[in-house]
Residue frames as qw, qx, qy, qz and C-alpha x, y, z in Angstrom:
[[0.436, 0.726, -0.418, -0.328, 42.73, -29.32, 4.76],
 [0.969, 0.026, 0.230, 0.084, 43.86, -32.54, 3.12],
 [0.054, -0.799, 0.527, 0.284, 47.60, -32.56, 2.50],
 [0.855, 0.387, -0.343, -0.037, 49.47, -34.70, 0.03],
 [0.896, -0.286, -0.066, 0.333, 52.30, -36.90, 1.27],
 [0.558, 0.366, -0.029, 0.745, 54.80, -34.44, -0.21],
 [0.180, -0.736, -0.003, -0.652, 53.15, -31.52, 1.60],
 [0.797, -0.594, -0.050, -0.097, 53.17, -33.49, 4.86],
 [0.843, -0.012, -0.074, 0.532, 56.85, -34.33, 4.41],
 [0.273, 0.577, -0.031, 0.769, 57.58, -30.65, 3.88],
 [0.491, -0.736, -0.011, -0.467, 55.71, -29.78, 7.09],
 [0.911, -0.365, -0.071, 0.180, 57.57, -32.52, 9.02],
 [0.682, 0.247, -0.057, 0.685, 60.86, -31.18, 7.70],
 [0.013, 0.689, -0.007, 0.724, 59.98, -27.57, 8.59],
 [0.678, -0.686, -0.023, -0.265, 58.95, -28.45, 12.17],
 [0.911, -0.213, -0.035, 0.352, 62.07, -30.56, 12.70],
 [0.530, 0.419, -0.025, 0.737, 64.33, -27.89, 11.21],
 [0.211, -0.761, 0.001, -0.613, 62.75, -25.14, 13.34],
 [0.804, -0.591, -0.021, -0.069, 63.11, -27.19, 16.52],
 [0.852, -0.059, -0.011, 0.521, 66.75, -28.09, 15.88],
 [0.315, 0.586, 0.003, 0.747, 67.52, -24.47, 14.95],
 [0.447, -0.787, -0.015, -0.426, 65.93, -23.22, 18.18],
 [0.893, -0.410, -0.021, 0.185, 67.94, -25.72, 20.22],
 [0.722, 0.165, 0.026, 0.672, 71.18, -24.65, 18.52],
 [0.129, 0.688, 0.078, 0.710, 70.48, -20.89, 18.47],
 [0.495, -0.741, 0.066, -0.449, 69.56, -20.80, 22.16],
 [0.267, 0.453, -0.786, 0.324, 72.28, -23.23, 23.20],
 [0.806, -0.323, 0.103, -0.485, 69.72, -25.48, 24.86],
 [0.052, 0.417, -0.899, 0.124, 71.33, -28.38, 26.67],
 [0.548, -0.175, -0.799, -0.173, 70.05, -31.87, 27.31],
 [0.281, -0.225, -0.704, 0.613, 70.06, -31.14, 31.01],
 [0.206, 0.114, 0.114, -0.965, 67.91, -28.04, 30.51],
 [0.558, -0.083, -0.539, -0.625, 65.26, -29.99, 28.60],
 [0.521, -0.201, -0.817, 0.146, 65.13, -32.62, 31.35],
 [0.302, -0.335, -0.595, 0.665, 64.71, -30.05, 34.11],
 [0.093, 0.218, 0.041, -0.971, 62.95, -26.99, 32.64],
 [0.383, 0.496, 0.748, -0.218, 59.18, -27.30, 32.25],
 [0.328, 0.770, -0.009, -0.548, 59.05, -24.30, 29.88],
 [0.114, 0.499, -0.744, -0.430, 61.50, -25.99, 27.53],
 [0.274, 0.119, 0.954, -0.020, 59.54, -29.22, 27.80],
 [0.428, 0.672, 0.466, -0.384, 56.43, -27.42, 26.62],
 [0.230, 0.752, -0.329, -0.524, 58.40, -25.73, 23.86],
 [0.002, 0.365, -0.871, -0.329, 59.89, -28.94, 22.44],
 [0.376, 0.229, 0.886, -0.145, 56.74, -31.02, 22.62],
 [0.486, 0.647, 0.207, -0.550, 54.64, -28.84, 20.31],
 [0.391, 0.585, -0.564, -0.433, 56.80, -29.46, 17.22],
 [0.070, -0.171, 0.983, -0.004, 57.05, -33.14, 18.19],
 [0.484, 0.403, 0.643, -0.436, 53.24, -33.35, 18.35],
 [0.510, 0.683, -0.078, -0.518, 52.98, -31.76, 14.91],
 [0.181, 0.482, -0.815, -0.267, 55.64, -33.99, 13.40],
 [0.229, 0.013, 0.959, -0.169, 53.96, -37.08, 14.84],
 [0.523, 0.515, 0.464, -0.496, 50.53, -36.08, 13.59],
 [0.479, 0.663, -0.343, -0.463, 51.77, -35.44, 10.05],
 [0.047, 0.339, -0.934, -0.107, 53.64, -38.76, 10.09],
 [0.402, 0.207, 0.823, -0.345, 50.49, -40.53, 11.27],
 [0.548, 0.631, 0.251, -0.488, 48.56, -38.99, 8.36],
 [0.124, 0.506, -0.702, -0.486, 51.06, -40.06, 5.67],
 [0.857, 0.167, -0.221, -0.434, 49.65, -42.69, 3.36],
 [0.856, -0.284, 0.432, -0.002, 50.39, -46.32, 4.17],
 [0.833, 0.491, 0.102, 0.232, 51.83, -46.68, 0.68],
 [0.231, 0.862, -0.305, 0.333, 54.33, -43.89, 1.21],
 [0.528, -0.656, 0.494, -0.216, 55.44, -45.26, 4.57],
 [0.932, -0.005, 0.359, 0.056, 55.87, -48.73, 3.10],
 [0.691, 0.666, -0.020, 0.279, 57.84, -47.40, 0.12],
 [0.216, 0.715, -0.382, 0.545, 60.12, -45.40, 2.42],
 [0.833, -0.499, -0.233, -0.054, 60.66, -47.72, 5.32],
 [0.602, 0.270, -0.356, 0.662, 64.10, -46.25, 6.06],
 [0.153, -0.395, 0.291, -0.858, 62.38, -43.93, 8.54],
 [0.156, -0.210, -0.918, 0.297, 60.75, -45.40, 11.68],
 [0.276, -0.385, -0.315, -0.822, 57.32, -43.90, 10.97],
 [0.644, -0.522, -0.529, -0.182, 55.44, -45.86, 13.64],
 [0.579, -0.296, -0.407, 0.642, 57.93, -44.83, 16.32],
 [0.109, 0.126, 0.020, 0.986, 57.56, -41.17, 15.37],
 [0.461, -0.423, -0.347, -0.699, 53.76, -41.20, 15.43],
 [0.708, -0.403, -0.568, 0.116, 53.87, -43.36, 18.58],
 [0.397, -0.076, -0.343, 0.848, 55.98, -40.73, 20.33],
 [0.216, -0.277, -0.134, -0.927, 53.32, -38.13, 19.58],
 [0.664, -0.417, -0.517, -0.345, 50.66, -40.44, 20.98],
 [0.658, -0.290, -0.520, 0.461, 52.65, -40.98, 24.18],
 [0.211, 0.053, -0.184, 0.958, 53.33, -37.27, 24.63],
 [0.363, -0.312, -0.243, -0.843, 49.70, -36.30, 24.13],
 [0.751, -0.368, -0.389, -0.386, 48.03, -39.08, 26.10],
 [0.835, -0.384, -0.291, 0.267, 50.59, -39.83, 28.80],
 [0.247, 0.807, -0.174, 0.507, 52.26, -36.45, 29.29],
 [0.524, -0.759, 0.261, -0.285, 52.66, -36.76, 33.06],
 [0.878, -0.289, 0.359, 0.132, 54.72, -39.92, 32.65],
 [0.626, 0.752, -0.182, 0.095, 57.00, -38.60, 29.90],
 [0.815, -0.323, 0.136, 0.461, 60.53, -39.91, 30.14],
 [0.174, 0.961, -0.101, -0.192, 62.45, -36.75, 29.31],
 [0.426, -0.506, 0.658, 0.361, 65.69, -38.67, 28.83],
 [0.560, 0.325, 0.712, 0.271, 64.05, -40.35, 25.83],
 [0.299, 0.916, 0.266, -0.044, 62.80, -37.01, 24.50],
 [0.197, -0.839, 0.385, 0.330, 66.31, -35.59, 24.84],
 [0.524, -0.158, 0.749, 0.372, 67.67, -38.53, 22.85],
 [0.482, 0.642, 0.579, 0.142, 65.07, -37.94, 20.16],
 [0.133, 0.980, 0.073, -0.127, 65.76, -34.21, 19.92],
 [0.187, -0.828, 0.467, 0.246, 69.54, -34.25, 20.11],
 [0.398, -0.312, 0.821, 0.265, 70.41, -37.58, 18.51],
 [0.452, 0.331, 0.814, 0.154, 67.61, -38.75, 16.25],
 [0.314, 0.846, 0.307, -0.302, 66.04, -35.55, 14.92],
 [0.022, 0.739, -0.449, -0.502, 69.19, -34.37, 13.09],
 [0.265, -0.106, 0.902, 0.325, 69.41, -37.76, 11.35],
 [0.370, 0.591, 0.709, -0.106, 65.73, -37.60, 10.44],
 [0.192, 0.848, -0.018, -0.494, 66.29, -34.15, 8.95],
 [0.084, -0.479, 0.724, 0.489, 68.96, -35.57, 6.66],
 [0.289, 0.227, 0.919, 0.146, 66.61, -38.33, 5.57],
 [0.293, 0.765, 0.472, -0.325, 63.80, -35.83, 4.97],
 [0.071, 0.733, -0.330, -0.591, 66.13, -33.70, 2.83],
 [0.145, -0.169, 0.882, 0.416, 66.76, -36.73, 0.62],
 [0.259, 0.490, 0.831, -0.053, 63.06, -37.52, 0.37],
 [0.200, 0.874, 0.297, -0.329, 62.29, -33.90, -0.53],
 [0.683, 0.387, 0.203, 0.585, 65.41, -33.41, -2.67],
 [0.154, -0.987, -0.037, -0.036, 66.51, -30.33, -0.67],
 [0.747, 0.244, -0.169, 0.595, 70.03, -28.91, -0.90],
 [0.121, -0.915, 0.034, -0.384, 70.20, -26.27, 1.85]]
């Protein structure tokens, strides 16, 4: 299925929101993500999906909205998929706990969401 940029943004937002909600609802800690393989598998799936949708956004959209580091997001997906065994989980923790909440706020502005 071919998605529009708006549909892709909505998907990115939904994956990011679901991941941050899971982390909060289950009181997942940074230390747990670094050490628990099950949690590592759990957090990478939404990150893969986010990265793939970002990669598929039009170049025009990304250029118009350069307040979000699109290439870093899609690059993270590439690293997770193709270099999984060498994943630096400290970086993933930083992404999940520090950067993802900020990205959600940016996505809300792009989508004009008030929840």
